[in-house]
MOPAC internal coordinates of N, CA, C and O (Angstrom, degrees):
PM7 1SCF
backbone

  N    0.0000 0     0.00 0     0.00 0    0    0    0
  C    1.4470 1     0.00 0     0.00 0    1    0    0
  C    1.5313 1   110.55 1     0.00 0    2    1    0
  O    1.2310 1   120.99 1   149.24 1    3    2    1
  N    1.3198 1   115.70 1   -30.76 1    3    2    1
  C    1.4719 1   118.93 1   177.75 1    5    3    2
  C    1.5209 1   110.27 1   -64.34 1    6    5    3
  O    1.2310 1   120.16 1   141.31 1    7    6    5
  N    1.3143 1   117.31 1   -38.69 1    7    6    5
  C    1.4660 1   121.79 1   176.39 1    9    7    6
  C    1.5254 1   110.26 1   -61.33 1   10    9    7
  O    1.2310 1   120.50 1   135.10 1   11   10    9
  N    1.3280 1   116.65 1   -44.90 1   11   10    9
  C    1.4584 1   120.65 1   179.66 1   13   11   10
  C    1.5327 1   110.55 1   -63.40 1   14   13   11
  O    1.2310 1   120.60 1   133.37 1   15   14   13
  N    1.3319 1   116.45 1   -46.63 1   15   14   13
  C    1.4705 1   119.89 1  -179.99 1   17   15   14
  C    1.5231 1   111.74 1   -61.55 1   18   17   15
  O    1.2310 1   120.34 1   135.69 1   19   18   17
  N    1.3073 1   116.95 1   -44.31 1   19   18   17
  C    1.4679 1   119.53 1  -175.14 1   21   19   18
  C    1.5287 1   112.50 1   -70.07 1   22   21   19
  O    1.2310 1   120.02 1   148.09 1   23   22   21
  N    1.3142 1   117.57 1   -31.91 1   23   22   21
  C    1.4627 1   119.43 1  -176.94 1   25   23   22
  C    1.5247 1   114.66 1  -101.62 1   26   25   23
  O    1.2310 1   119.77 1   153.02 1   27   26   25
  N    1.3114 1   118.05 1   -26.98 1   27   26   25
  C    1.4608 1   120.03 1  -174.36 1   29   27   26
  C    1.5256 1   113.44 1  -106.00 1   30   29   27
  O    1.2310 1   119.61 1   173.93 1   31   30   29
  N    1.3294 1   118.34 1    -6.07 1   31   30   29
  C    1.4630 1   120.28 1   173.95 1   33   31   30
  C    1.5166 1   110.32 1   -89.37 1   34   33   31
  O    1.2310 1   120.29 1   156.86 1   35   34   33
  N    1.3150 1   117.06 1   -23.14 1   35   34   33
  C    1.4693 1   121.63 1  -175.61 1   37   35   34
  C    1.5249 1   110.97 1   -88.68 1   38   37   35
  O    1.2310 1   120.86 1  -106.28 1   39   38   37
  N    1.2971 1   115.97 1    73.72 1   39   38   37
  C    1.4611 1   121.06 1   177.77 1   41   39   38
  C    1.5304 1   105.36 1  -100.71 1   42   41   39
  O    1.2310 1   121.50 1   -90.60 1   43   42   41
  N    1.3194 1   114.74 1    89.40 1   43   42   41
  C    1.4523 1   121.15 1  -169.83 1   45   43   42
  C    1.5224 1   113.02 1   -59.06 1   46   45   43
  O    1.2310 1   121.63 1   -42.45 1   47   46   45
  N    1.2948 1   114.48 1   137.55 1   47   46   45
  C    1.4674 1   124.39 1   175.95 1   49   47   46
  C    1.5220 1   113.49 1    64.79 1   50   49   47
  O    1.2310 1   119.10 1  -164.57 1   51   50   49
  N    1.3196 1   119.32 1    15.43 1   51   50   49
  C    1.4657 1   119.11 1  -177.95 1   53   51   50
  C    1.5184 1   111.77 1   -64.89 1   54   53   51
  O    1.2310 1   119.86 1   158.89 1   55   54   53
  N    1.3275 1   117.88 1   -21.11 1   55   54   53
  C    1.4607 1   120.28 1   177.88 1   57   55   54
  C    1.5305 1   111.62 1   -72.25 1   58   57   55
  O    1.2310 1   120.27 1   166.53 1   59   58   57
  N    1.3204 1   117.08 1   -13.47 1   59   58   57
  C    1.4613 1   120.77 1   178.86 1   61   59   58
  C    1.5287 1   112.80 1  -101.07 1   62   61   59
  O    1.2310 1   120.40 1   178.13 1   63   62   61
  N    1.3078 1   116.85 1    -1.87 1   63   62   61
  C    1.4547 1   119.09 1   179.20 1   65   63   62
  C    1.5175 1   108.82 1   -65.96 1   66   65   63
  O    1.2310 1   120.65 1   -55.40 1   67   66   65
  N    1.3065 1   116.36 1   124.60 1   67   66   65
  C    1.4555 1   118.53 1   178.50 1   69   67   66
  C    1.5166 1   112.57 1  -133.33 1   70   69   67
  O    1.2310 1   120.40 1   155.69 1   71   70   69
  N    1.2960 1   116.83 1   -24.31 1   71   70   69
  C    1.4658 1   119.03 1  -178.81 1   73   71   70
  C    1.5197 1   109.21 1  -113.91 1   74   73   71
  O    1.2310 1   121.32 1   -86.09 1   75   74   73
  N    1.2755 1   115.07 1    93.91 1   75   74   73
  C    1.4520 1   120.88 1   176.78 1   77   75   74
  C    1.5148 1   108.05 1  -148.23 1   78   77   75
  O    1.2310 1   121.22 1   -25.71 1   79   78   77
  N    1.2976 1   115.27 1   154.29 1   79   78   77
  C    1.4553 1   120.08 1   177.11 1   81   79   78
  C    1.5193 1   108.59 1   -87.86 1   82   81   79
  O    1.2310 1   120.89 1   -30.42 1   83   82   81
  N    1.3109 1   115.90 1   149.58 1   83   82   81
  C    1.4612 1   120.96 1   178.88 1   85   83   82
  C    1.5296 1   109.68 1   -57.55 1   86   85   83
  O    1.2310 1   120.45 1   140.26 1   87   86   85
  N    1.3151 1   116.74 1   -39.74 1   87   86   85
  C    1.4700 1   120.81 1   179.96 1   89   87   86
  C    1.5305 1   110.75 1   -61.74 1   90   89   87
  O    1.2310 1   120.04 1   142.04 1   91   90   89
  N    1.3154 1   117.53 1   -37.96 1   91   90   89
  C    1.4646 1   121.50 1   178.43 1   93   91   90
  C    1.5276 1   110.25 1   -65.17 1   94   93   91
  O    1.2310 1   120.13 1   135.50 1   95   94   93
  N    1.3197 1   117.35 1   -44.50 1   95   94   93
  C    1.4568 1   120.91 1   179.25 1   97   95   94
  C    1.5290 1   110.56 1   -65.48 1   98   97   95
  O    1.2310 1   120.21 1   142.31 1   99   98   97
  N    1.3251 1   117.19 1   -37.69 1   99   98   97
  C    1.4631 1   120.34 1   177.95 1  101   99   98
  C    1.5329 1   111.30 1   -64.27 1  102  101   99
  O    1.2310 1   120.30 1   140.61 1  103  102  101
  N    1.3406 1   117.04 1   -39.39 1  103  102  101
  C    1.4685 1   120.00 1   177.27 1  105  103  102
  C    1.5247 1   110.87 1   -64.48 1  106  105  103
  O    1.2310 1   120.47 1   140.79 1  107  106  105
  N    1.3370 1   116.70 1   -39.21 1  107  106  105
  C    1.4602 1   120.63 1   177.52 1  109  107  106
  C    1.5325 1   110.60 1   -63.33 1  110  109  107
  O    1.2310 1   120.39 1   138.59 1  111  110  109
  N    1.3307 1   116.87 1   -41.41 1  111  110  109
  C    1.4705 1   120.62 1   178.37 1  113  111  110
  C    1.5253 1   111.11 1   -62.77 1  114  113  111
  O    1.2310 1   120.37 1   138.27 1  115  114  113
  N    1.3242 1   116.90 1   -41.73 1  115  114  113
  C    1.4665 1   121.13 1   179.02 1  117  115  114
  C    1.5273 1   109.77 1   -61.85 1  118  117  115
  O    1.2310 1   120.43 1   136.33 1  119  118  117
  N    1.3303 1   116.79 1   -43.67 1  119  118  117
  C    1.4721 1   120.41 1   178.31 1  121  119  118
  C    1.5256 1   110.75 1   -62.75 1  122  121  119
  O    1.2310 1   120.53 1   136.18 1  123  122  121
  N    1.3072 1   116.60 1   -43.82 1  123  122  121
  C    1.4614 1   122.18 1   179.81 1  125  123  122
  C    1.5308 1   110.11 1   -60.94 1  126  125  123
  O    1.2310 1   120.53 1   135.26 1  127  126  125
  N    1.3249 1   116.59 1   -44.74 1  127  126  125
  C    1.4670 1   121.55 1   178.12 1  129  127  126
  C    1.5302 1   111.29 1   -64.18 1  130  129  127
  O    1.2310 1   120.78 1   137.20 1  131  130  129
  N    1.3345 1   116.12 1   -42.80 1  131  130  129
  C    1.4643 1   120.65 1  -178.59 1  133  131  130
  C    1.5274 1   111.88 1   -64.48 1  134  133  131
  O    1.2310 1   120.18 1   144.30 1  135  134  133
  N    1.3142 1   117.27 1   -35.70 1  135  134  133
  C    1.4664 1   120.69 1   178.52 1  137  135  134
  C    1.5262 1   109.48 1   -60.78 1  138  137  135
  O    1.2310 1   120.66 1   132.35 1  139  138  137
  N    1.3310 1   116.34 1   -47.65 1  139  138  137
  C    1.4663 1   119.56 1   179.95 1  141  139  138
  C    1.5265 1   110.46 1   -60.72 1  142  141  139
  O    1.2310 1   120.34 1   134.28 1  143  142  141
  N    1.3148 1   116.95 1   -45.72 1  143  142  141
  C    1.4591 1   120.10 1  -178.44 1  145  143  142
  C    1.5294 1   111.76 1   -62.41 1  146  145  143
  O    1.2310 1   120.64 1   140.61 1  147  146  145
  N    1.3267 1   116.38 1   -39.39 1  147  146  145
  C    1.4709 1   119.34 1   178.85 1  149  147  146
  C    1.5227 1   111.16 1   -66.11 1  150  149  147
  O    1.2310 1   120.65 1   138.42 1  151  150  149
  N    1.3311 1   116.36 1   -41.58 1  151  150  149
  C    1.4645 1   119.19 1   178.28 1  153  151  150
  C    1.5206 1   111.69 1   -62.33 1  154  153  151
  O    1.2310 1   120.54 1   147.78 1  155  154  153
  N    1.3321 1   116.58 1   -32.22 1  155  154  153
  C    1.4693 1   121.30 1  -179.88 1  157  155  154
  C    1.5250 1   113.21 1   -89.72 1  158  157  155
  O    1.2310 1   120.56 1   174.16 1  159  158  157
  N    1.3385 1   116.54 1    -5.84 1  159  158  157
  C    1.4617 1   120.27 1  -178.44 1  161  159  158
  C    1.5189 1   113.38 1    72.58 1  162  161  159
  O    1.2310 1   120.62 1  -152.79 1  163  162  161
  N    1.3210 1   116.42 1    27.21 1  163  162  161
  C    1.4733 1   121.58 1  -179.33 1  165  163  162
  C    1.5193 1   110.35 1   -94.59 1  166  165  163
  O    1.2310 1   120.10 1   -28.98 1  167  166  165
  N    1.3258 1   117.42 1   151.02 1  167  166  165
  C    1.4693 1   119.94 1   176.07 1  169  167  166
  C    1.5337 1   110.74 1   -69.79 1  170  169  167
  O    1.2310 1   120.50 1   -25.10 1  171  170  169
  N    1.3230 1   116.66 1   154.90 1  171  170  169
  C    1.4712 1   121.83 1  -177.47 1  173  171  170
  C    1.5188 1   112.01 1   -61.46 1  174  173  171
  O    1.2310 1   119.66 1   150.69 1  175  174  173
  N    1.3264 1   118.26 1   -29.31 1  175  174  173
  C    1.4701 1   121.08 1  -174.52 1  177  175  174
  C    1.5189 1   113.66 1   -81.04 1  178  177  175
  O    1.2310 1   119.56 1   171.69 1  179  178  177
  N    1.3306 1   118.45 1    -8.31 1  179  178  177
  C    1.4702 1   118.59 1  -178.41 1  181  179  178
  C    1.5369 1   110.42 1   -75.25 1  182  181  179
  O    1.2310 1   120.89 1   -15.14 1  183  182  181
  N    1.3068 1   115.90 1   164.86 1  183  182  181
  C    1.4615 1   122.21 1  -174.92 1  185  183  182
  C    1.5290 1   112.23 1   -68.23 1  186  185  183
  O    1.2310 1   120.81 1   -58.19 1  187  186  185
  N    1.3205 1   116.06 1   121.81 1  187  186  185
  C    1.4679 1   120.97 1   176.39 1  189  187  186
  C    1.5150 1   110.53 1   -68.95 1  190  189  187
  O    1.2310 1   120.58 1   137.68 1  191  190  189
  N    1.3295 1   116.49 1   -42.32 1  191  190  189
  C    1.4609 1   120.83 1  -178.80 1  193  191  190
  C    1.5216 1   110.96 1   -57.85 1  194  193  191
  O    1.2310 1   120.76 1   135.94 1  195  194  193
  N    1.3031 1   116.16 1   -44.06 1  195  194  193
  C    1.4554 1   120.96 1   179.57 1  197  195  194
  C    1.5268 1   111.07 1   -65.03 1  198  197  195
  O    1.2310 1   120.32 1   139.21 1  199  198  197
  N    1.3330 1   116.99 1   -40.79 1  199  198  197
  C    1.4700 1   120.97 1   179.18 1  201  199  198
  C    1.5276 1   110.72 1   -63.33 1  202  201  199
  O    1.2310 1   120.07 1   137.37 1  203  202  201
  N    1.3284 1   117.47 1   -42.63 1  203  202  201
  C    1.4649 1   121.00 1   178.28 1  205  203  202
  C    1.5282 1   110.38 1   -64.48 1  206  205  203
  O    1.2310 1   120.43 1   133.67 1  207  206  205
  N    1.3232 1   116.78 1   -46.33 1  207  206  205
  C    1.4657 1   120.90 1  -176.91 1  209  207  206
  C    1.5313 1   111.80 1   -65.17 1  210  209  207
  O    1.2310 1   120.35 1   133.77 1  211  210  209
  N    1.3144 1   116.94 1   -46.23 1  211  210  209
  C    1.4698 1   120.50 1  -177.73 1  213  211  210
  C    1.5195 1   112.99 1   -64.60 1  214  213  211
  O    1.2310 1   120.51 1   153.43 1  215  214  213
  N    1.3262 1   116.63 1   -26.57 1  215  214  213
  C    1.4586 1   119.90 1  -175.82 1  217  215  214
  C    1.5177 1   113.15 1  -104.98 1  218  217  215
  O    1.2310 1   120.58 1  -175.79 1  219  218  217
  N    1.3256 1   116.50 1     4.21 1  219  218  217
  C    1.4614 1   120.57 1   174.78 1  221  219  218
  C    1.5137 1   114.95 1    64.12 1  222  221  219
  O    1.2310 1   120.62 1  -145.03 1  223  222  221
  N    1.3224 1   116.43 1    34.97 1  223  222  221
  C    1.4621 1   120.04 1   177.50 1  225  223  222
  C    1.5219 1   109.80 1  -118.00 1  226  225  223
  O    1.2310 1   120.72 1   -24.64 1  227  226  225
  N    1.3037 1   116.23 1   155.36 1  227  226  225
  C    1.4637 1   121.80 1  -177.79 1  229  227  226
  C    1.5193 1   111.39 1   -86.79 1  230  229  227
  O    1.2310 1   121.25 1   -35.14 1  231  230  229
  N    1.3278 1   115.22 1   144.86 1  231  230  229
  C    1.4588 1   118.99 1   173.86 1  233  231  230
  C    1.5340 1   109.07 1   -83.16 1  234  233  231
  O    1.2310 1   120.54 1    -3.39 1  235  234  233
  N    1.3089 1   116.57 1   176.61 1  235  234  233
  C    1.4632 1   120.82 1  -174.37 1  237  235  234
  C    1.5298 1   112.48 1   -62.82 1  238  237  235
  O    1.2310 1   119.90 1   142.73 1  239  238  237
  N    1.3163 1   117.79 1   -37.27 1  239  238  237
  C    1.4672 1   120.01 1   179.16 1  241  239  238
  C    1.5264 1   111.44 1   -62.16 1  242  241  239
  O    1.2310 1   120.52 1   137.36 1  243  242  241
  N    1.3183 1   116.60 1   -42.64 1  243  242  241
  C    1.4674 1   120.78 1   179.62 1  245  243  242
  C    1.5245 1   110.37 1   -66.74 1  246  245  243
  O    1.2310 1   120.20 1   138.01 1  247  246  245
  N    1.3135 1   117.22 1   -41.99 1  247  246  245
  C    1.4665 1   121.16 1   178.37 1  249  247  246
  C    1.5248 1   110.33 1   -59.87 1  250  249  247
  O    1.2310 1   120.51 1   135.51 1  251  250  249
  N    1.3237 1   116.63 1   -44.49 1  251  250  249
  C    1.4725 1   120.26 1  -179.95 1  253  251  250
  C    1.5149 1   111.43 1   -66.05 1  254  253  251
  O    1.2310 1   119.81 1   136.10 1  255  254  253
  N    1.3356 1   117.98 1   -43.90 1  255  254  253
  C    1.4717 1   120.21 1   178.89 1  257  255  254
  C    1.5215 1   110.94 1   -61.03 1  258  257  255
  O    1.2310 1   120.17 1   138.35 1  259  258  257
  N    1.3108 1   117.29 1   -41.65 1  259  258  257
  C    1.4605 1   121.02 1   178.52 1  261  259  258
  C    1.5250 1   110.71 1   -62.26 1  262  261  259
  O    1.2310 1   120.35 1   135.85 1  263  262  261
  N    1.3283 1   116.94 1   -44.15 1  263  262  261
  C    1.4708 1   121.21 1   179.44 1  265  263  262
  C    1.5246 1   111.32 1   -63.12 1  266  265  263
  O    1.2310 1   120.74 1   136.60 1  267  266  265
  N    1.3193 1   116.18 1   -43.40 1  267  266  265
  C    1.4624 1   121.10 1   179.83 1  269  267  266
  C    1.5217 1   110.32 1   -64.58 1  270  269  267
  O    1.2310 1   120.21 1   134.12 1  271  270  269
  N    1.3165 1   117.21 1   -45.88 1  271  270  269
  C    1.4583 1   120.98 1  -179.93 1  273  271  270
  C    1.5282 1   110.77 1   -61.74 1  274  273  271
  O    1.2310 1   120.79 1   137.35 1  275  274  273
  N    1.3172 1   116.10 1   -42.65 1  275  274  273
  C    1.4589 1   120.89 1  -179.91 1  277  275  274
  C    1.5315 1   111.50 1   -62.50 1  278  277  275
  O    1.2310 1   120.48 1   131.61 1  279  278  277
  N    1.3414 1   116.69 1   -48.39 1  279  278  277
  C    1.4670 1   119.54 1   179.24 1  281  279  278
  C    1.5197 1   111.39 1   -64.67 1  282  281  279
  O    1.2310 1   120.56 1   135.18 1  283  282  281
  N    1.3203 1   116.54 1   -44.82 1  283  282  281
  C    1.4697 1   120.26 1  -179.65 1  285  283  282
  C    1.5318 1   111.03 1   -60.70 1  286  285  283
  O    1.2310 1   120.44 1   138.46 1  287  286  285
  N    1.3065 1   116.77 1   -41.54 1  287  286  285
  C    1.4602 1   120.48 1   178.39 1  289  287  286
  C    1.5256 1   111.18 1   -62.99 1  290  289  287
  O    1.2310 1   120.59 1   136.88 1  291  290  289
  N    1.3305 1   116.48 1   -43.12 1  291  290  289
  C    1.4634 1   119.34 1   178.89 1  293  291  290
  C    1.5187 1   111.49 1   -64.25 1  294  293  291
  O    1.2310 1   120.20 1   140.63 1  295  294  293
  N    1.3323 1   117.23 1   -39.37 1  295  294  293
  C    1.4722 1   120.56 1   178.24 1  297  295  294
  C    1.5226 1   110.35 1   -65.29 1  298  297  295
  O    1.2310 1   120.46 1   133.59 1  299  298  297
  N    1.3153 1   116.73 1   -46.41 1  299  298  297
  C    1.4633 1   120.75 1  -177.44 1  301  299  298
  C    1.5300 1   112.51 1   -66.12 1  302  301  299
  O    1.2310 1   119.61 1   149.17 1  303  302  301
  N    1.3210 1   118.36 1   -30.83 1  303  302  301
  C    1.4607 1   121.70 1  -177.22 1  305  303  302
  C    1.5256 1   114.11 1   -96.93 1  306  305  303
  O    1.2310 1   120.43 1   175.79 1  307  306  305
  N    1.3203 1   116.78 1    -4.21 1  307  306  305
  C    1.4610 1   120.37 1  -175.75 1  309  307  306
  C    1.5303 1   111.93 1   -66.61 1  310  309  307
  O    1.2310 1   121.60 1   -39.24 1  311  310  309
  N    1.3232 1   114.55 1   140.76 1  311  310  309
  C    1.4700 1   120.56 1   174.72 1  313  311  310
  C    1.5233 1   111.01 1  -104.36 1  314  313  311
  O    1.2310 1   120.37 1  -176.70 1  315  314  313
  N    1.3288 1   116.89 1     3.30 1  315  314  313
  C    1.4528 1   121.38 1   177.00 1  317  315  314
  C    1.5255 1   109.08 1   -62.01 1  318  317  315
  O    1.2310 1   120.42 1   -48.02 1  319  318  317
  N    1.3240 1   116.80 1   131.98 1  319  318  317
  C    1.4684 1   120.69 1  -174.02 1  321  319  318
  C    1.5269 1   112.69 1   -63.55 1  322  321  319
  O    1.2310 1   119.87 1   143.84 1  323  322  321
  N    1.3040 1   117.86 1   -36.16 1  323  322  321
  C    1.4732 1   120.50 1  -179.93 1  325  323  322
  C    1.5241 1   109.82 1   -69.24 1  326  325  323
  O    1.2310 1   120.59 1   132.82 1  327  326  325
  N    1.3196 1   116.48 1   -47.18 1  327  326  325
  C    1.4672 1   119.92 1   179.79 1  329  327  326
  C    1.5230 1   110.52 1   -64.37 1  330  329  327
  O    1.2310 1   120.29 1   139.28 1  331  330  329
  N    1.3150 1   117.05 1   -40.72 1  331  330  329
  C    1.4636 1   121.12 1   178.15 1  333  331  330
  C    1.5196 1   110.68 1   -61.21 1  334  333  331
  O    1.2310 1   120.56 1   137.84 1  335  334  333
  N    1.3187 1   116.54 1   -42.16 1  335  334  333
  C    1.4611 1   121.04 1   179.51 1  337  335  334
  C    1.5278 1   111.42 1   -62.81 1  338  337  335
  O    1.2310 1   120.67 1   134.98 1  339  338  337
  N    1.3080 1   116.32 1   -45.02 1  339  338  337
  C    1.4691 1   120.40 1   178.34 1  341  339  338
  C    1.5212 1   110.32 1   -65.29 1  342  341  339
  O    1.2310 1   120.41 1   136.32 1  343  342  341
  N    1.3327 1   116.83 1   -43.68 1  343  342  341
  C    1.4617 1   121.77 1  -178.56 1  345  343  342
  C    1.5253 1   111.73 1   -61.10 1  346  345  343
  O    1.2310 1   119.99 1   146.71 1  347  346  345
  N    1.3211 1   117.63 1   -33.29 1  347  346  345
  C    1.4549 1   121.65 1  -178.34 1  349  347  346
  C    1.5288 1   113.14 1   -87.68 1  350  349  347
  O    1.2310 1   120.29 1   174.94 1  351  350  349
  N    1.3177 1   117.06 1    -5.06 1  351  350  349
  C    1.4608 1   119.72 1  -179.36 1  353  351  350
  C    1.5300 1   110.59 1   -78.35 1  354  353  351
  O    1.2310 1   121.20 1   -21.34 1  355  354  353
  N    1.3233 1   115.30 1   158.66 1  355  354  353
  C    1.4675 1   119.49 1   178.62 1  357  355  354
  C    1.5205 1   110.97 1   -69.06 1  358  357  355
  O    1.2310 1   120.05 1   154.30 1  359  358  357
  N    1.3258 1   117.50 1   -25.70 1  359  358  357
  C    1.4626 1   120.71 1   179.12 1  361  359  358
  C    1.5228 1   111.01 1   -64.01 1  362  361  359
  O    1.2310 1   119.97 1   143.52 1  363  362  361
  N    1.3087 1   117.66 1   -36.48 1  363  362  361
  C    1.4646 1   121.48 1  -179.02 1  365  363  362
  C    1.5281 1   111.16 1   -66.88 1  366  365  363
  O    1.2310 1   120.60 1   143.08 1  367  366  365
  N    1.2905 1   116.46 1   -36.92 1  367  366  365
  C    1.4665 1   120.84 1  -176.93 1  369  367  366
  C    1.5223 1   111.41 1   -64.03 1  370  369  367
  O    1.2310 1   119.75 1   141.63 1  371  370  369
  N    1.3095 1   118.09 1   -38.37 1  371  370  369
  C    1.4699 1   121.46 1  -177.75 1  373  371  370
  C    1.5232 1   112.09 1  -105.95 1  374  373  371
  O    1.2310 1   120.15 1  -169.55 1  375  374  373
  N    1.3049 1   117.32 1    10.45 1  375  374  373
  C    1.4479 1   122.20 1  -175.84 1  377  375  374
  C    1.5247 1   112.05 1   -62.37 1  378  377  375
  O    1.2310 1   121.23 1   -34.38 1  379  378  377
  N    1.3301 1   115.26 1   145.62 1  379  378  377
  C    1.4580 1   121.92 1   179.96 1  381  379  378
  C    1.5216 1   111.41 1   -62.05 1  382  381  379
  O    1.2310 1   120.20 1   141.42 1  383  382  381
  N    1.3296 1   117.23 1   -38.58 1  383  382  381
  C    1.4602 1   119.99 1   178.92 1  385  383  382
  C    1.5192 1   110.98 1   -60.98 1  386  385  383
  O    1.2310 1   120.68 1   134.56 1  387  386  385
  N    1.3268 1   116.30 1   -45.44 1  387  386  385
  C    1.4592 1   119.51 1  -178.49 1  389  387  386
  C    1.5295 1   110.41 1   -63.83 1  390  389  387
  O    1.2310 1   120.24 1   141.61 1  391  390  389
  N    1.3223 1   117.15 1   -38.39 1  391  390  389
  C    1.4616 1   120.16 1   177.58 1  393  391  390
  C    1.5259 1   110.69 1   -63.51 1  394  393  391
  O    1.2310 1   120.18 1   138.21 1  395  394  393
  N    1.3199 1   117.26 1   -41.79 1  395  394  393
  C    1.4637 1   121.25 1   177.51 1  397  395  394
  C    1.5213 1   110.67 1   -64.28 1  398  397  395
  O    1.2310 1   120.96 1   138.36 1  399  398  397
  N    1.3436 1   115.77 1   -41.64 1  399  398  397
  C    1.4679 1   120.07 1   178.96 1  401  399  398
  C    1.5177 1   109.83 1   -57.20 1  402  401  399
  O    1.2310 1   120.91 1   129.85 1  403  402  401
  N    1.3239 1   115.87 1   -50.15 1  403  402  401
  C    1.4599 1   119.68 1  -177.73 1  405  403  402
  C    1.5235 1   111.11 1   -63.78 1  406  405  403
  O    1.2310 1   120.80 1   142.70 1  407  406  405
  N    1.3313 1   116.07 1   -37.30 1  407  406  405
  C    1.4584 1   120.25 1   177.87 1  409  407  406
  C    1.5192 1   112.30 1   -63.37 1  410  409  407
  O    1.2310 1   120.48 1   143.87 1  411  410  409
  N    1.3284 1   116.69 1   -36.13 1  411  410  409
  C    1.4629 1   120.03 1   178.68 1  413  411  410
  C    1.5168 1   112.30 1   -77.61 1  414  413  411
  O    1.2310 1   120.61 1   142.69 1  415  414  413
  N    1.3248 1   116.44 1   -37.31 1  415  414  413
  C    1.4565 1   120.10 1  -175.50 1  417  415  414
  C    1.5242 1   112.94 1   -77.13 1  418  417  415
  O    1.2310 1   120.64 1   146.08 1  419  418  417
  N    1.3119 1   116.38 1   -33.92 1  419  418  417
  C    1.4567 1   120.58 1  -175.47 1  421  419  418
  C    1.5184 1   109.46 1  -118.81 1  422  421  419
  O    1.2310 1   120.82 1  -101.12 1  423  422  421
  N    1.3091 1   116.04 1    78.88 1  423  422  421
  C    1.4522 1   122.04 1  -179.92 1  425  423  422
  C    1.5234 1   107.99 1   -75.07 1  426  425  423
  O    1.2310 1   120.88 1   -50.95 1  427  426  425
  N    1.3268 1   115.92 1   129.05 1  427  426  425
  C    1.4562 1   120.57 1  -179.15 1  429  427  426
  C    1.5155 1   109.87 1   -97.40 1  430  429  427
  O    1.2310 1   120.91 1   -42.90 1  431  430  429
  N    1.3156 1   115.87 1   137.10 1  431  430  429
  C    1.4675 1   120.55 1   175.33 1  433  431  430
  C    1.5107 1   107.92 1   -84.29 1  434  433  431
  O    1.2310 1   121.23 1   -55.06 1  435  434  433
  N    1.3120 1   115.26 1   124.94 1  435  434  433
  C    1.4766 1   121.11 1  -179.90 1  437  435  434
  C    1.5165 1   107.68 1  -106.00 1  438  437  435
  O    1.2310 1   121.22 1   -46.07 1  439  438  437
  N    1.3175 1   115.27 1   133.93 1  439  438  437
  C    1.4640 1   118.88 1   175.91 1  441  439  438
  C    1.4120 1   113.60 1   107.32 1  442  441  439
  O    1.2310 1   120.10 1   180.00 1  443  442  441

């Protein structure tokens, strides 16, 4: 599990991903799930959710939410003059990244 955490949690800059197709993200999730199953010697058809839960590791959605929350928190709390200036601009308020962040952090239950 340490191998999985060290190599599959470090998806650099994933908190800045904003232009991707749903199909692309789904393929990435399948690859992420398959890596865990292969490391555990499980067949591809077994439950990914169960494998993640039983082994105490985060799935890709949790990793991305954590990355987004961490970056957003650092941006919001930064005292750097450049970051503060951007954060206070009208562009930041309607920015695509911020919309994606909120979409990832606040998942709405439909139905």
